C-alpha positions, 0 to 999 in steps of 0.5 A, a space after each residue: 500500500 505504501 509503495 502504491 502511494 509513493 509511486 502515485 506521489 512521485 508520478 504526480 511530482 514528475 508531471 508537475 515538474 514537466 508542466 512547469 518546465 514547459 511553462 518556463 521554456 515558453 516564458 523564456 521565448 516570450 522574454 527573449 525570443 526574436 520578434 517576427 511579424 507575419 502578414 495576415 491574409 484575408 479570411 472569410 469575413 463570416 469567420 473573422 470575428 466570432 465572439 471573443 476571438 479572431 480567425 487568422 490566416 497568414 500570407 506566408 502560409 499560402 506561399 509555403 503551400 504553393 512551394 510544397 505543392 510545387 515539390 509534390 508536382 511529380 508525386 502521385 498526389 500533386 494537388 494534395 498536401 499530406 500531414 507533415 511538419 517542417 521549417 520555412 526560412 524567412 528573411 526579416 526586413 527592417 520592421 521585423 516583417 518576415 518574407 518567404 525565402 524557401 522551405 528549409 532543407 537544412 541549408 545554412 542560414 545567411 544574414 537575417 534569415 530565420 527558421 519558423 516551424 510549421 505544420 500541415 493539417 487537413 491540407 492547411 499550413 498552420 503556425 502556432 495558432 489560427 486564432 487570436 483571443 481578446 478581451 470581451 468588447 475589444 474587437 474593434 481594436 483588432 479589426 484592422 490588424 495587418 500583422 500577427 506579432 510572434 516571438 520565436 525561440 531558437 527552435 523555430 517555435 512561435 508564440 503569438 503575442 499580439 496583432 498589429 496594424 
């Protein structure tokens, strides 16, 4: 009986440690991560504002999709994107706005290039999130947003922090 309780307590401590470590890592990205702005792409206006969040789509996701489809041109399914994960290489301009360079294949980065992690799910390219949640009654502050502001960690993972005009 005592061994069972000890195992349960150790298991709980291990879970709490893992959760807190994950939170710590994300807080470090927010505090020290590189600021990157991704241009928003038009979204179906009926799904743009839904209660206290805004549906998001990014122009660079469309560029990644085109590049991946171009890579698939010789495959059995040239017009379909299979679920996958990868990195895109972007170049940051003076305002930290990301510009598509290429799909990453492990080549060295040059100048002000940066790797961003992406996923393909259900044929759609996705970054950290596809929605921005805001405080009730604050929708008007974000209606004219042009960019998603992210913090990027050394591993290319993104955290959405704000929307900017």
